C-alpha positions as a printed Julia matrix, in Angstrom:
222×3 Matrix{Float64}:
 -38.77  -9.2     8.78
 -36.93  -6.08    9.92
 -36.65  -4.8    13.44
 -36.47  -1.16   14.42
 -33.57   0.14   16.42
 -34.18   1.57   19.87
 -34.82   5.29   20.0
 -33.35   5.56   23.49
 -30.89   8.47   23.3
 -27.18   8.04   23.94
 -25.77  10.28   26.66
 -25.92  13.67   24.96
 -22.9   14.92   26.89
 -20.71  12.26   25.25
 -21.68  13.28   21.72
 -21.3   16.99   22.34
 -17.96  16.39   24.02
 -16.66  14.62   20.9
 -17.96  17.45   18.69
 -16.19  20.02   20.84
 -12.9   18.08   21.03
 -12.61  17.36   17.31
  -9.67  19.16   15.76
  -7.9   19.35   12.41
  -4.6   17.87   13.59
  -1.18  18.78   12.17
   1.53  18.77   14.84
   0.27  16.52   17.61
   0.71  13.05   16.04
   2.9   10.58   17.96
   3.65   8.35   14.96
   2.21   5.35   16.79
   0.16   2.65   15.1
  -3.6    2.39   15.3
  -4.77  -0.94   16.75
  -6.53  -3.01   14.08
  -9.79  -3.23   16.02
  -9.88   0.53   16.56
  -9.22   1.24   12.89
 -11.98  -1.14   11.88
 -14.45   0.61   14.2
 -13.51   3.99   12.74
 -13.86   2.76    9.15
 -17.15   1.03   10.01
 -18.45   4.34   11.34
 -17.45   6.03    8.08
 -19.07   3.28    6.01
 -22.27   3.67    8.05
 -22.79   7.25    6.87
 -26.0    8.15    5.05
 -25.68   8.3     1.27
 -27.94   9.4    -1.55
 -29.88   6.43   -2.89
 -27.86   4.18   -0.54
 -25.16   4.38   -3.2
 -22.26   4.42   -0.69
 -20.04   6.08   -3.33
 -16.9    6.16   -1.2
 -13.72   4.12   -1.02
 -10.94   4.33    1.57
  -7.34   3.85    0.45
  -5.15   3.12    3.5
  -1.66   4.42    2.83
   1.09   3.2     5.16
   3.97   3.02    2.67
   6.49   5.65    3.74
   7.8    6.39    0.25
   4.27   7.09   -0.96
   3.55   9.36    1.98
   6.82  11.23    1.49
   6.1   11.74   -2.2
   2.7   13.14   -1.32
   4.21  15.38    1.33
   6.68  16.86   -1.18
   3.79  17.67   -3.5
   1.8   19.24   -0.67
   4.71  21.42    0.43
   5.18  22.59   -3.16
   1.5   23.58   -3.29
   1.9   25.31    0.07
   4.64  27.42   -1.5
   2.35  28.29   -4.41
  -0.28  29.61   -2.0
   2.32  31.41    0.14
   3.59  33.26   -2.94
   0.13  34.79   -3.37
   0.24  36.37    0.1
   1.88  39.53    1.34
   2.29  41.52    4.52
   0.52  40.33    7.64
  -1.19  37.44    5.83
   2.14  36.1     4.61
   3.71  36.4     8.05
   0.78  34.64    9.71
   0.71  31.83    7.16
   4.45  31.22    7.52
   3.8   29.96   11.05
   0.99  27.56   10.08
   1.69  23.87    9.48
  -0.66  22.46    6.83
  -0.03  18.71    7.09
   1.05  15.79    9.27
   1.47  13.28    6.45
   4.63  11.55    7.63
   4.13  12.1    11.35
   0.7   10.47   11.45
   1.84   7.06   10.19
  -1.39   6.43    8.28
  -2.98   8.28    5.41
  -6.54   7.56    4.36
  -7.45   8.8     0.9
 -11.23   9.03    0.54
 -12.65   8.9    -2.98
 -15.96   9.47   -4.72
 -17.21   7.09   -7.41
 -20.15   8.74   -9.23
 -20.96   5.46  -11.01
 -21.65   3.62   -7.75
 -25.33   2.75   -7.8
 -25.79   4.0   -11.39
 -27.58   4.38  -13.69
 -30.48   5.39  -11.45
 -29.23   6.88   -8.18
 -32.37   7.61   -6.23
 -32.35  11.25   -5.12
 -29.46  12.47   -7.29
 -31.33  13.4   -10.47
 -31.84  17.04   -9.44
 -28.7   17.59   -7.37
 -25.66  16.13   -9.07
 -23.4   16.85   -6.08
 -25.52  14.78   -3.69
 -23.09  11.88   -4.1
 -20.15  14.12   -3.19
 -22.04  15.33   -0.14
 -22.47  11.7     0.88
 -18.7   11.2     0.83
 -18.27  14.26    3.05
 -20.72  12.72    5.52
 -18.59   9.56    5.59
 -15.52  11.69    6.29
 -17.27  13.45    9.15
 -18.36  10.09   10.6
 -14.77   8.89   10.39
 -13.48  12.07   12.02
 -15.89  11.95   14.95
 -15.35   8.22   15.53
 -11.58   8.75   15.5
 -11.94  11.57   18.01
 -14.04   9.34   20.26
 -11.27   6.71   20.04
  -8.62   9.22   21.11
  -7.12   9.58   17.63
  -6.34  12.71   15.66
  -7.37  13.45   12.07
  -6.0   16.11    9.73
  -7.6   16.86    6.36
  -4.93  17.81    3.82
  -6.23  20.05    1.04
  -3.0   21.44   -0.48
  -2.84  19.05   -3.42
  -3.89  18.64   -7.04
  -6.39  15.88   -7.65
  -4.58  14.59  -10.73
  -1.37  14.13   -8.74
  -3.09  12.11   -6.03
  -4.96  10.08   -8.64
  -1.66   9.1   -10.29
   0.1    8.48   -6.99
  -2.53   6.01   -5.76
  -3.63   4.54   -9.12
  -7.13   5.91   -8.69
  -9.25   5.29  -11.84
  -9.94   8.3   -14.02
 -13.67   8.31  -13.28
 -13.15   8.29   -9.52
 -12.52  11.58   -7.73
 -10.08  11.87   -4.8
 -11.92  13.96   -2.2
  -9.61  13.99    0.8
  -6.31  12.81    2.2
  -6.77  12.3     5.93
  -3.8   12.0     8.27
  -4.92   9.65   11.05
  -3.17   8.4    14.15
  -2.58   8.59   17.91
  -1.85  12.05   19.27
  -0.11  13.5    22.3
  -3.23  15.61   22.89
  -5.85  17.52   20.95
  -5.37  21.29   20.97
  -7.82  23.34   23.0
  -8.02  25.96   20.24
  -8.07  25.25   16.48
  -4.73  26.0    14.8
  -6.01  28.7    12.46
  -7.66  30.55   15.32
  -4.62  30.14   17.57
  -2.31  31.56   14.9
  -4.67  34.44   14.14
  -5.63  33.42   10.58
  -9.37  33.55   11.27
 -11.74  33.54   14.2
 -14.85  31.4    14.48
 -18.03  33.34   13.72
 -20.8   33.3    16.32
 -23.83  31.16   15.57
 -26.06  34.22   15.38
 -24.17  35.47   12.31
 -25.18  32.46   10.21
 -28.75  31.76   11.33
 -31.58  33.14    9.18
 -35.32  32.92    9.74
 -37.73  32.09    6.93
 -35.57  33.68    4.22
 -31.89  34.32    3.61
 -31.06  37.88    4.62
 -27.4   38.88    4.47
 -26.27  41.85    6.49
 -29.58  42.45    8.22
 -29.99  42.35   12.01
 -31.05  38.92   13.21
């Protein structure tokens, strides 16, 4: 016999506050440890994410070893240089001021992976959209991020890396895809304004620019 969960809403203000406070953290980590009970709550939130066919195709590799984190940081900074070399003028000057990682400062890295064989051979709901499993992993990451924010932690998603490098570094099997390296840890504070907006790289688009009615219409008045 199963019992339904209550539909009584949580205080909406609490949820929207967490959504508004969430930041991609780079510079604000204190280097402090995450209490074990807090980390378990955050990982439980991630593992509670919806997934196609209830396949739960994610794994979480907790990386505390300093030598591993430093090796990853060296790789990330090399990739940062590759991207910087493609820029010129104002873009290059702006990017030179932007920090892209907090790998060593955060104290904990969480590598999130996607295993397409989880739940195979018949993953309910994935037959027509092969990427549905990957989307599920992204939902787990978002759950983790919001739970960490609610717990007063910072999270930074590092994307300046080659998947093959991270696979070798963490002994990830060849059929499993590394999706994200998340820097996670206590922070001095969460920035009021996202880093990329604060440094002038991009500005957030208004909601009205991305809402369409009935059909997709680019460039037309809403």
